[in-house]
C-alpha positions, 0 to 999 in steps of 0.5 A: 477532503476530510469534511466530517459529517457533512453530505460530501462526507457521506457521498464519498463514502458511498463512493468508496465502498466496495459492493461487498462492504469491506475493501480488498486492496491487492497489496503491491497486487498479488504479491503473494502469488507473483512478484511484486508491482508488476502489471501480472501481479496487478491482473491477478489481484483483480481476477481474484477478487481485489477491489483496488490495486496498489502501486507504490510510487518512486520516480525516474530521473527524467521525472516518471513514476514508477512502480516500485516499494522501495527506490532502491531496486537491487532486491526486486529487479535483476539489475545485479546482472546488468553489467552495463549499470554496474557503475550505477550501485552507491550508498544513499541516506534515505530518512536516516539510514543508509542503503547500498544498491541502485536507484531508481532516480539514477534511471530514465524509464527507457533504462529501467524498462530494460530491467526485469522483477524478481520475487523479493521474498524467494526464501518464503515465496519460492514458487513466485520465483517461478516469473523471475525475469518476465515482467517490467517495471510498470509505470503510474500511467501504465497501472491506471489503464490497467484499472481501467481495463479490469473494470470493463474486464469484471464489469465492477470498479478495480481503483487504483490506491497509489502510495508516494514512497519517501516523499521528505526524501525525495523533495530534498534532491529535487524530485518531488512527487506530488506534482507528477501524481496530481497531474496523473490523477487529473488527466486520467480523470481520476480526481473526484470522490467517486472511489476511484482513486485513494492516495495514501502516505505514511508522511502527513506533509505529502498527504497535505500537498495533495489535498490542497489540489485533488479531491480524491480521499487521502489515507495516512499510513501508520507503522509500529516501527521507525519513524520512517520520514514523517519525522525525517526532517525533524517535525512530528507528529510521531505515529504514536501521537497520530493513534491518539484522539487528538492526532485522529481529529487531526488526521481529519483535516486532510485524511478520510483513513488511516492505515495503522499496521495490524499491531496498532489495531490487535498487538501481539503478546510477549510469546508473539501471540495474538492480543487483545484489541487497541481502542484504535478503530473505535476512536477512528470512527468516532474521528470520522476516519475509516481503517484499513490495516496491513499487511495480511499474508497467509504465510506463517511468517507473519502471522501470529504464532497461536495462528500457525500451522507447523513450524516452516515459515513459508507454509500457510497458516490460519489466515482466514481465521486472522481475517475474521478476528480483525473483521470483528475489531471493525476494519473497513478495509485491509491490505492482502498479498492474497486477495482470494483469501481476504474475499473468502474472509469477507464473505465468511465474516458477512454471512455468505453476501 
């Protein structure tokens, strides 16, 4: 809970802070090296130095929370190859957008466990297709159990950083995410300001629900694109509102972090090269909020044009340079698909500490 300037806030900050200062979050695990949101991906992220692993959460038909980036799973599993589920393919309107495919809320957990994960970006991450068909969809409980195991293995805290995905939509169809997330964190002893768990969402309402029942830090995600589900019900604030000093002050009432897309921190110029930092990080710190930005990736396709090597989208560019520029802008943490690269950049930035 956000209690800016108090002893509680100071204790919370100490609990969340990685031993190395800047926090590295394994974005969907180690998505640069393994199919995202799989146990193998989370394990590798921790092995490569991540301080947290990040499960995006969506529900099953029978009320379980599982780790998928979206509830539509046609692009991240082999569901299309299962003839027994052919009739489940449908079109739904989610946060104002029509989406066609297979959806987790139409499957029981047992049915989802018969599927296997596949690489979401096979054209960019062809290497990851080597692991297609090998890993199940994990539950939130399995991710938490893994984080505890990894903490013991590496003798350091490996926290969890769960995100509620499309919470407005799921509440509208009778599958609210928040009650199960709250109960699961409490059952596992993660309802404390010790940094072992941080919750996040793009939707303020979801974080406000969590804030009322949990004693864990929260992160308000902020994008530059579509309104997503923060205004899906016709209510504000917009993301442009959130990054203003007044908006940041409002966020500090229910959250401890903001998670802006990279372009909110350092926008791109018209030619796609990296521009100059905005006041966002400074303004957020003034409001008592820490800042974690997303998503840091090694491939050219995801880098500014002036930090690319060659013209192939899947080749690695000057990712270490990008990290250094953003660290200099004052970030407290990063979401990274390549935890090892982030850890190297952190060490270089902090003078080898």
